[in-house]
C-alpha positions in Angstrom: 0.0 0.0 0.0 2.7 2.5 1.0 4.8 1.5 -2.0 1.8 2.2 -4.2 1.3 5.6 -2.6 4.9 6.5 -3.2 4.7 5.4 -6.8 1.6 7.6 -7.3 3.3 10.5 -5.4 6.5 10.4 -7.5 4.4 9.9 -10.7 2.4 13.1 -9.9 5.6 15.0 -9.2 7.2 14.2 -12.5 3.9 14.5 -14.5 3.5 18.1 -13.3 7.1 19.4 -13.2 6.3 23.1 -13.2 3.9 22.9 -10.2 6.1 20.5 -8.4 9.1 22.8 -8.9 7.1 25.8 -7.6 5.8 23.9 -4.6 9.1 22.3 -3.6 11.1 25.5 -4.4 8.7 27.7 -2.5 8.7 25.4 0.5 12.4 25.0 0.4 13.2 28.7 0.3 10.6 29.4 3.0 12.0 26.6 5.2 15.6 27.8 4.6 14.8 31.4 5.6 12.8 30.2 8.6 15.5 27.9 9.8 18.2 30.6 9.6 16.0 33.0 11.5 15.3 30.2 14.1 19.0 29.6 14.4 19.4 33.3 15.2 16.5 33.3 17.7 17.8 30.2 19.4 21.3 31.8 19.7 19.7 34.9 21.3 17.5 32.9 23.7 20.5 30.8 24.8 22.8 33.8 25.3 24.8 33.4 28.6 22.6 30.3 29.5 25.6 27.9 29.4 26.9 28.6 33.0 26.2 25.6 35.3 24.8 27.9 38.0 22.7 30.1 35.6 19.7 30.2 37.9 21.8 31.4 40.8 24.1 33.8 38.9 23.1 37.5 39.3 24.5 40.9 38.5 24.3 43.7 41.1 22.6 46.8 39.6 22.3 50.2 41.0 19.1 52.3 40.9 19.7 56.1 41.3 16.9 58.6 41.5 17.6 61.5 39.2 15.4 64.4 38.0 12.1 62.6 38.8 13.2 59.3 37.3 15.2 56.2 38.4 18.2 55.4 36.3 19.5 51.8 36.4 23.2 51.0 35.9 25.5 48.0 36.2 28.3 50.3 37.6 28.9 49.7 41.3 31.6 50.5 43.8 34.3 48.3 45.2 33.0 47.8 48.8 29.7 46.3 47.6 30.9 42.7 47.2 32.4 42.5 50.7 29.2 44.1 52.2 27.0 41.6 50.4 28.9 38.6 51.8 28.9 40.2 55.3 25.3 41.3 55.6 23.3 38.8 53.5 23.5 35.1 54.3 21.7 34.3 51.1 24.8 35.3 49.1 27.2 32.3 48.7 29.9 34.1 46.8 30.5 37.7 45.6 33.1 39.3 43.4 33.9 42.6 41.8 35.7 43.2 38.4 36.7 46.1 36.3 35.6 46.5 32.7 37.7 44.5 30.2 40.2 46.7 28.3 43.1 46.2 25.9 46.5 45.7 27.6 49.9 45.3 26.0 51.3 41.7 26.5 54.9 40.9 25.7 56.5 37.5 25.5 60.1 37.3 24.3 60.1 39.5 21.2 56.3 39.2 20.5 54.0 42.1 21.6 50.3 42.4 21.1 47.1 43.7 22.7 44.9 41.2 24.7 41.5 42.1 26.1 42.1 41.7 29.9 39.7 41.5 32.8 40.8 41.7 36.5 38.7 40.3 39.3 38.5 38.6 42.7 39.5 34.9 42.8 35.9 34.0 43.6 35.0 35.1 40.0 36.4 31.7 38.9 33.7 30.0 41.1 30.9 32.3 40.2 31.2 31.8 36.5 32.6 28.2 36.7 35.4 28.8 34.2 36.7 25.4 32.9 40.4 25.0 33.2 42.3 23.0 30.6 45.6 23.7 32.4 46.1 24.6 36.0 43.3 24.9 38.5 41.2 27.7 40.1 42.6 26.8 43.5 46.1 27.9 42.5 45.4 30.3 39.7 45.7 33.4 41.8 47.8 32.0 44.7 50.6 34.5 43.7 50.2 38.2 43.4 51.5 38.5 39.8 49.2 35.9 38.2 47.4 35.8 35.0 45.1 33.2 33.5 44.8 33.1 29.7 42.0 31.8 27.5 42.9 29.1 24.9 42.7 31.7 22.1 44.7 34.2 24.1 47.4 31.7 24.8 47.5 30.6 21.2 47.8 34.1 20.0 50.7 35.0 22.3 52.6 31.7 22.7 51.7 29.9 19.4 52.4 26.2 20.0 54.6 26.7 23.0 53.4 25.6 26.4 52.5 28.9 28.3 52.2 27.4 31.8 54.7 28.9 34.2 56.0 31.4 31.6 56.3 35.1 32.5 54.8 37.8 30.4 55.2 41.6 30.6 52.0 43.7 30.8 52.1 47.3 29.5 55.9 47.1 29.7 55.8 47.5 33.5 54.3 44.5 35.2 55.8 41.0 35.0 53.1 38.3 35.5 53.2 34.5 35.6 50.8 32.4 33.5 49.1 30.1 36.1 46.2 28.7 34.1 44.5 28.2 30.7 40.7 28.3 30.5 38.3 27.4 27.7 37.1 30.3 25.5 33.6 31.6 26.1 31.0 30.4 23.6 30.1 32.8 20.8 26.8 33.7 22.5 28.5 35.1 25.6 28.5 38.6 27.0 31.8 38.2 28.9 34.6 37.9 26.4 38.2 38.4 27.3 41.6 36.8 26.5 43.4 37.3 29.9 42.1 37.3 33.5 44.3 39.0 36.1 44.2 38.8 39.8 42.7 41.7 41.7 45.7 41.9 44.1 47.9 42.6 41.1 45.5 45.3 40.0 45.7 46.9 43.4 49.5 46.7 43.4 49.6 48.6 40.1 46.9 51.0 41.2 47.2 51.6 44.9 44.2 54.0 45.0 41.9 51.0 44.5 42.6 50.0 48.1 40.9 53.1 49.4 38.2 53.4 46.7 34.9 54.1 48.5 31.2 53.9 48.0 31.1 56.9 45.7 33.3 55.6 42.9 30.9 53.5 40.7 33.4 52.3 38.2 33.2 48.5 38.7 31.0 45.5 38.2 29.7 43.2 41.0 28.4 39.6 40.6 27.0 37.2 43.1 26.2 33.5 43.4 23.2 33.0 45.5 22.5 30.0 47.7 20.1 27.4 46.3 16.4 28.2 47.1 17.0 31.9 47.6 13.9 34.1 47.2 15.3 36.8 45.0 12.3 39.2 45.3 12.5 39.1 49.1 16.3 39.5 49.0 16.0 42.6 46.7 13.7 44.3 49.2 16.4 43.8 51.9 19.1 44.8 49.5 17.5 48.2 48.7 18.7 49.7 52.0 22.3 48.5 51.7 23.8 51.7 50.4 22.1 53.8 53.1 23.6 51.5 55.8 27.1 52.6 54.8 26.4 56.0 53.4 23.4 57.3 55.4 23.3 60.7 53.7 22.7 59.2 50.3 19.0 58.5 49.8 19.1 58.1 46.0 21.1 55.0 45.5 19.6 51.5 45.9 20.8 48.1 44.8 19.0 45.2 43.2 19.9 41.8 41.8 19.2 40.9 38.2 19.7 37.4 36.7 22.9 37.6 34.6 21.6 35.6 31.7 18.5 37.8 31.3 20.6 41.0 30.8 21.2 40.3 27.1 17.6 40.3 26.1 16.1 42.5 28.9 18.6 45.3 29.3 16.2 48.3 29.1 15.0 49.6 32.4 12.5 52.3 33.2 12.2 53.5 36.8 14.1 50.6 38.1 12.0 47.9 36.2 13.1 45.9 33.2 10.8 46.9 30.3 12.5 44.8 27.6 15.3 45.4 25.2 16.8 43.1 22.5 13.9 40.7 23.2 11.5 42.8 21.1 13.7 42.2 18.0 14.1 38.5 18.7 10.3 38.2 18.9 10.0 40.1 15.7 12.4 37.7 13.9 10.5 34.7 15.4 7.3 36.2 13.9 9.2 36.7 10.6 10.3 33.0 10.6 6.8 31.7 11.2 5.2 34.2 8.7 7.6 33.3 5.9 7.0 29.6 6.5 3.3 30.2 6.4 3.5 32.0 3.1 5.3 29.0 1.7 2.6 26.7 3.1 -0.1 28.9 1.6 1.5 28.5 -1.8 1.3 24.8 -1.4 -2.4 24.9 -0.4 -3.3 27.3 -3.2 -1.6 25.2 -6.0 -2.9 21.9 -4.6 -6.5 23.0 -4.4 -6.4 24.9 -7.7 -5.2 21.7 -9.4 -7.9 19.6 -7.7 -10.0 19.3 -10.9 -7.2 17.4 -12.5 -7.3 14.7 -9.7 -11.0 14.6 -9.3 -11.5 11.5 -11.5 -8.7 9.7 -9.6 -10.5 10.4 -6.3 -13.8 9.2 -7.9 -12.3 6.0 -9.2 -10.6 5.2 -5.9 -13.8 5.7 -4.0 -15.7 3.5 -6.3 -13.3 0.6 -5.9 -13.6 0.9 -2.1 -11.1 3.5 -0.9 -12.1 5.1 2.3 -11.9 8.8 2.9 -9.3 8.2 5.6 -7.0 6.3 3.1 -7.4 9.2 0.6 -6.5 11.7 3.3 -3.5 9.6 4.2 -2.4 9.4 0.5 -2.6 13.2 0.0 -1.0 14.0 3.3 1.7 11.5 2.4 2.4 13.3 -0.8 2.5 16.6 1.1 5.0 15.1 3.6 7.1 13.8 0.8 7.3 17.2 -0.8 8.1 18.7 2.6 11.0 16.2 3.1 12.4 17.1 -0.4 12.0 20.8 0.5 13.8 20.1 3.8 16.8 18.7 1.9 16.7 21.7 -0.5 16.5 24.0 2.5 19.6 22.5 4.0 21.5 23.1 0.8 20.3 26.7 0.6 21.3 27.3 4.3 24.7 25.8 3.7 25.2 28.1 0.7 23.9 31.3 2.3 24.8 31.0 6.0 28.1 33.0 5.6 26.1 35.9 4.1 23.6 35.7 6.9 26.3 35.6 9.5 27.9 38.7 8.0 24.6 40.5 8.1 23.9 39.6 11.7 27.5 39.7 13.0 27.1 36.2 14.4 28.9 32.9 13.9 26.0 30.6 13.5 26.4 27.1 12.1 24.2 24.1 11.3 24.6 21.7 14.2 24.6 18.5 12.1 26.0 16.5 15.0 23.3 17.3 17.5 20.3 15.1 17.8 18.0 18.0 18.8 18.7 19.7 15.5 17.4 16.8 13.5 14.5 16.3 15.9 13.6 20.0 15.6 14.2 20.2 11.9 12.3 17.1 11.0 9.6 18.1 13.5 9.1 21.4 11.7 9.2 19.6 8.3 6.4 17.3 9.4 4.3 20.1 10.9 4.9 22.1 7.7 3.8 19.1 5.6 0.7 18.6 7.7 -0.2 22.3 7.6 0.5 22.6 3.9 -1.3 19.4 3.0 -4.2 19.5 5.5 -6.7 21.6 3.5 -5.9 19.9 0.1 -6.2 16.4 1.6 -9.5 17.2 3.3 -10.9 18.9 0.3 -9.8 16.4 -2.3 -11.0 13.4 -0.3 -14.5 15.0 0.0 -15.4 14.7 -3.7 -18.6 12.6 -4.5 -17.6 9.8 -6.9 -21.0 9.8 -8.8 -20.8 13.5 -9.7 -17.1 13.3 -10.5 -17.4 10.4 -12.8 -20.4 12.0 -14.6 -18.3 15.0 -15.2 -20.2 17.2 -12.8 -17.4 18.8 -10.7 -17.4 22.3 -9.3 -14.0 21.9 -7.7 -12.7 25.1 -9.3 -15.6 27.2 -7.9 -15.4 25.4 -4.5 -11.7 26.2 -4.1 -12.0 29.8 -5.4 -12.9 31.5 -2.2 -10.3 29.7 0.0 -7.6 30.5 -2.5 -8.7 34.1 -2.5 -8.4 34.2 1.3 -5.0 32.5 1.2 -3.6 34.8 -1.5 -4.9 37.8 0.5 -3.2 36.5 3.7 0.1 36.2 1.8 0.0 39.8 0.7 -1.2 41.0 4.1 2.1 39.7 5.4 4.2 40.9 2.4 2.6 44.3 2.5 3.3 44.6 6.3 7.0 43.7 5.6 7.3 46.2 2.8 5.8 49.0 4.8 7.8 48.1 7.9 11.0 48.0 6.0 10.5 51.4 4.5 9.6 52.9 7.9 12.6 51.3 9.6 15.0 52.7 7.0 13.2 56.1 7.1 13.7 56.2 10.9 17.3 55.0 10.6 18.2 57.7 8.1 16.4 60.3 10.2 18.3 59.6 13.4 21.6 59.1 11.6 21.2 62.4 9.9 20.4 64.4 13.1 23.0 67.2 13.6 25.7 65.7 15.8 27.0 69.0 17.0 30.6 68.1 16.0 32.4 67.2 12.8 33.1 63.5 12.8 34.5 63.2 9.3 38.3 62.7 9.3 38.5 62.1 13.0 40.6 59.1 14.2 40.9 57.8 17.7 43.8 56.0 19.2 44.2 54.7 22.8 46.3 57.0 24.9 48.8 54.5 26.2 52.5 54.3 26.9 54.4 57.5 26.4 51.5 59.1 24.6 49.8 59.3 28.0 52.5 61.4 29.5 53.8 63.2 26.4 50.6 63.9 24.5 51.5 67.5 23.6 54.9 66.5 22.1 53.2 63.7 20.2 50.5 66.1 18.9 53.2 68.6 17.7 55.2 65.8 15.9 52.0 64.5 14.3 51.0 67.9 13.0 54.5 68.6 11.7 54.1 65.7 9.3 51.1 67.4 7.7 49.0 64.3 8.2 47.1 65.9 11.2 45.7 69.4 11.5 44.6 69.2 15.1 44.5 66.7 18.1 43.0 66.6 21.6 43.2 64.3 24.6 40.0 63.2 26.2 38.9 60.8 29.0 37.0 58.7 26.5 35.5 58.5 23.0 33.2 61.3 21.9 30.8 58.7 20.5 29.8 57.2 23.9 28.6 58.8 27.1 30.7 56.7 29.5 31.0 58.8 32.6 28.9 60.9 35.0 29.3 62.6 38.4 27.1 63.9 41.2 27.6 66.0 44.3 27.9 69.0 41.9 27.0 72.4 43.3 26.2 75.7 41.6 24.6 79.1 42.6 20.8 79.0 43.0 20.7 75.2 43.3 17.5 73.7 44.6 17.5 71.1 47.4 18.4 67.7 46.2 19.8 68.9 42.8 23.3 68.1 44.1 22.3 64.4 43.9 21.6 64.6 40.2 24.1 62.7 38.0 25.5 64.9 35.3 27.5 63.5 32.3 31.2 64.6 32.3 34.0 64.6 29.8 37.5 65.4 30.8 40.0 67.0 28.4 43.0 69.3 28.3 43.5 71.6 25.3 42.4 71.9 21.7 39.0 70.3 22.4 36.6 72.5 20.4 39.1 73.0 17.5 39.6 69.2 17.1 36.0 68.3 17.1 34.6 71.4 15.4 32.2 72.0 18.4 30.8 75.5 18.3 31.5 77.8 21.2 28.4 79.9 22.0 30.0 82.0 24.8 33.5 82.3 26.2 36.4 80.2 25.0 38.2 76.8 25.1 41.0 75.9 27.5 44.1 77.8 26.8 47.6 76.3 27.2 48.9 79.8 28.0 46.6 80.3 31.0 47.7 78.1 34.0 44.4 79.1 35.8 42.5 77.0 33.3 43.5 73.9 35.3 40.5 74.7 37.5 38.2 75.7 34.7 35.2 74.0 33.1 33.0 74.4 30.0 29.3 73.6 29.9 27.0 72.6 27.1 23.6 74.3 26.5 21.7 71.6 28.4 23.9 72.0 31.5 23.3 75.8 31.5 19.6 75.2 31.2 19.7 72.6 34.0 21.6 75.0 36.3 19.4 78.0 35.2 22.4 80.2 34.7 21.5 83.5 33.1 25.2 84.6 32.9 27.2 81.3 33.0 30.6 82.8 32.3 32.5 83.3 35.5 30.1 81.2 37.5 31.8 79.0 40.1 30.7 75.4 40.1 31.8 72.8 42.6 32.8 69.7 40.6 35.1 66.8 41.4 35.8 68.2 44.9 37.1 71.5 43.6 35.5 74.9 42.9 35.7 75.4 39.1 35.1 78.5 37.0 33.0 78.4 33.9 35.0 79.8 31.0 32.9 78.7 28.0 29.5 77.4 26.8 29.4 75.0 23.8 26.5 74.1 21.6 24.8 70.8 22.5 26.4 67.8 20.8 25.3 64.1 20.6 27.3 62.1 23.1 25.0 59.4 24.3 22.2 57.7 22.3 21.3 59.7 19.2 17.5 59.0 19.7 17.4 60.3 23.3 17.4 63.9 24.5 20.8 65.4 24.8 22.0 65.3 28.4 23.7 68.1 30.4 27.5 67.8 30.1 30.4 69.3 32.1 33.6 69.4 30.1 36.4 69.6 32.7 40.2 70.1 32.6 42.2 67.3 34.1 45.5 65.8 32.7 45.4 62.6 34.7 42.2 61.4 33.1 43.6 60.9 29.6 42.3 57.8 27.8 41.7 58.6 24.2 43.7 60.7 21.7 41.5 62.1 18.8 43.3 63.4 15.7 41.8 65.3 12.8 43.3 64.0 9.6 44.4 66.5 6.8 41.5 66.4 4.3 44.0 67.4 1.5 46.0 64.2 2.0 45.1 60.7 1.1 43.8 58.8 4.1 46.3 55.9 3.6 49.2 58.4 3.3 48.1 60.3 6.4 47.7 57.1 8.5 51.1 55.9 7.4 52.8 59.1 8.5 50.8 59.1 11.8 51.9 55.5 12.5 55.5 56.5 12.0 55.1 59.2 14.7 53.2 56.8 16.9 56.0 54.2 16.7 58.5 56.9 17.7 56.7 57.1 21.1 55.4 53.6 21.4 57.6 51.3 19.5 56.2 48.1 21.0 52.6 49.0 20.9 50.4 48.1 17.9 49.1 51.1 16.0 45.3 50.6 16.7 43.0 53.3 15.4 39.3 53.8 14.8 37.4 56.2 12.7 34.9 58.3 14.6 32.3 58.2 11.9 32.4 54.4 12.0 32.1 54.4 15.8 29.2 56.8 15.5 27.4 54.5 13.1 27.7 51.6 15.6 25.1 53.5 17.7 22.6 52.3 15.2 23.8 48.7 14.9 20.5 47.2 16.1 18.4 49.4 13.8 20.7 48.7 10.9 20.5 44.9 11.5 16.7 45.1 11.8 16.5 47.1 8.5 18.9 44.7 6.7 17.0 41.6 7.9 13.5 42.9 7.2 14.7 44.2 3.8 16.2 40.8 2.8 13.2 38.8 4.1 10.8 41.2 2.5 12.3 40.4 -0.8 12.2 36.7 -0.1 8.6 36.9 1.1 7.7 38.6 -2.1 9.6 36.0 -4.2 7.8 33.2 -2.4 4.4 34.9 -2.8 5.2 35.5 -6.5 6.0 31.8 -7.0 2.5 31.0 -5.8 1.0 33.8 -8.0 2.9 32.5 -11.0 1.5 29.0 -10.5 -2.0 30.2 -9.8 -2.0 32.6 -12.8 -0.7 29.8 -15.0 -3.4 27.4 -13.8 -6.1 30.1 -14.1 -5.0 30.8 -17.7 -5.1 27.0 -18.4 -8.6 26.7 -16.9 -9.9 29.6 -18.9 -8.3 28.9 -22.3 -11.6 28.1 -24.0 -13.2 31.3 -22.6 -10.2 33.2 -23.9 -10.5 31.6 -27.3 -14.2 32.5 -27.5 -13.5 36.1 -26.4 -10.8 36.5 -29.1 -13.1 35.1 -31.8 -15.7 37.7 -30.7 -13.2 40.5 -31.1 -11.6 40.9 -27.6 -8.2 42.7 -27.7 -5.1 41.4 -26.0 -5.3 44.3 -23.5 -8.9 43.4 -22.6 -8.0 39.7 -22.1 -4.9 40.7 -20.0 -7.1 42.8 -17.8 -9.7 40.1 -17.3 -7.0 37.6 -16.3 -5.2 40.0 -14.0 -8.0 41.9 -12.2 -8.7 39.1 -9.7 -5.1 39.2 -8.4 -5.1 43.0 -8.4 -8.2 43.1 -6.2 -6.8 40.5 -3.8 -3.5 42.3 -3.5 -5.3 45.6 -2.9 -7.3 44.0 -0.1 -4.1 42.5 1.3 -2.5 46.0 1.2 -5.4 47.6 3.2 -5.3 45.0 5.9 -1.5 44.7 6.0 -1.1 48.5 6.1 -3.6 48.7 9.1 -1.6 46.2 11.1 1.7 47.8 10.1 0.6 51.3 11.2 -0.3 50.0 14.6 2.8 48.1 15.3 5.3 50.5 13.7 3.7 53.4 15.6 4.4 51.5 18.8 8.0 50.9 17.7 8.5 54.5 16.8 7.3 55.5 20.3 10.6 54.2 21.8 12.5 57.0 20.0 12.4 60.6 21.3 13.4 61.8 17.9 11.3 59.9 15.3 10.2 60.2 11.7 6.6 60.6 10.6 4.5 57.9 8.8 4.2 59.8 5.5 1.6 59.2 2.8 4.4 58.4 0.3 5.3 55.4 2.4 1.9 53.9 1.6 2.0 55.0 -2.0 5.4 53.3 -2.4 4.1 50.1 -0.8 1.0 49.7 -2.9 3.0 50.5 -6.1 5.6 47.8 -5.2 2.9 45.3 -4.3 0.8 45.9 -7.5 3.9 46.2 -9.7 5.3 42.9 -8.5 1.9 41.3 -8.9 1.4 42.5 -12.4 4.9 41.5 -13.5 4.2 38.0 -12.1 0.8 37.4 -13.6 1.2 39.4 -16.8 3.5 36.9 -18.4 1.0 34.1 -18.2 -1.9 36.4 -19.0 -0.3 37.8 -22.1 0.9 34.3 -23.2 -2.7 33.1 -22.9 -4.1 36.2 -24.6 -1.9 35.9 -27.7 -2.5 32.2 -28.2 -4.3 31.2 -31.4 -8.0 30.7 -30.5 -8.2 27.8 -33.0 -5.8 25.8 -30.8 -8.1 26.3 -27.8 -11.4 25.7 -29.6 -10.5 22.9 -32.0 -12.1 20.2 -29.7 -15.5 22.0 -29.6 
């Protein structure tokens, strides 16, 4: 029986090659796209989930009341870890770390930058790092100890055994390699190549030993005891800061599960309100939607061709076939096509996964060796086959044999309305994707083109390390002397990222409680406004010829507004423990997120905070030539350091990485959804023309023109696409309006967006169906009517 079913199934596939190709191709492409999206979704949902103690691993977050809102940050102070262990028996282990940063490692004659993290020894237990050499018990037994990851060890030592070898860090600290740990998986938030002991960090930076509760420059992690009620612990934890700093009523701590941070990193008033999860859910909807479009194609073509198989069904019923056996036969054919499509999907994924990884900045792969992949893949294939074949199987098996064998069969009419509904559903989804893609790119271009307040073109950043830290002015003069650089400035950090803030700031006319407001801060020395092209509204920049500027500050417009300063120049502001004089007011510039209101910023003078050197390349010199000359000067000061540089405009564009990814993915999958929909339209229009060939012949004999025949064959699809546009546009307006609400600065939903969408939808539809319509219209009517 099964052998007979397979014979019939394969016979039908080869007998109707065009429809089989369209069905299998449509399902294969749909499944391939869906599987790639599901790989991405799975990768995101399993982010940081690989730690053995995932359910007990938490980050310590700090909530700070500011300007009527609560701001949440992962930055904490050093005493927090010890206080948690002392005051809360629910905490099994606690540790603090710094933020990973590039450090120069030297072994023999080889020097390179490795991303290094420093932390308490208990960090090894909290994150359960797996040692391949050495052990966590002895890893930090000595003060000058460093643990390398497998990739870090390979990069620095090659094939040589690194255990027990000494390396030099930043040309100053000698450290012994005491362990090798496995690299973190690709879907990990904590990535580093070297892990140093905290005692070594304190030895190199003695001020860390006395760092108090007010310096929030570190991260704190805890491992809770099994069975801990986290909600109850958070209520107790809220008063920890006030226990040690009674006068501070604004700061409160809370625990947040570490593995949730990747998807739920957005907080509002101390409560997680989402984050990356909204994009992951969108991609999941895309995966399901595109697969459904492919299934709809299958249903449409199978039901449209039902008239061709009506006699087969009638004969089978007459010779005793039950409806169940017929359903099983047609479902079997559907499952067979799904399995063939699954194989095709794997081939498509294999060919296009590198492109998809480049688009998503991931390193996804098909896990052929894992049983769950095959279970999930075949499960989706079977479900797809059942969904795609359910309606055709139920419909075809319902034919009455007497009517069919007499030639009385209204299958075409019976399937007309369901097919119309399914085609409309396809274009509801396709229209929604087109409209959403246009709006996403419109919003992306809008926020990218907002005035930044500074000139980012031609700016290059390099880390201020080695001799450039102490001799920046000499380095600047030498760089400018080559003609490669026209200006340069030293700052505490990049201008593309708001990375620092301060509070306890006082100014004349301050209201009670305003000294607790956190205000963003950037520290620099000289040449700041000239380098970045920031406009000075009042006063001046720091002047190297005025020693008194060492206690001066500049404010941006928003800071002046916050402080309500009518005449800001000459105002004394208490900042960083010293009274400072305002010497300048600069125009607001985008420092944090481009789609949020610009924050107040204090630009202070401090030589000891140097971290980034920003240089303005000579626009009259080729970039490659300028960089080569700049590297020569850099090597003069830091011969052993690699010349690492970043373009500011590229760093600025990274602010929109999520929106850019969303736009690229929706754009690509919109095209694929349209292609899959068009495969179905092509098949349906082909079958419609075949069914109506006699009608077309009669109309031509009676004088109908090719244009009239084309219109008659195309109008059904134009109406369906138009209905799909109206419904899809309604859904898109609602969801995209919600999405745009997350941006302070947002574009409008213009009329031209809808006009473009309907033009694309109708244009694609007409191109798809016109070929078959015109082909049918120009066919000799004698050929179609000769059997009459």
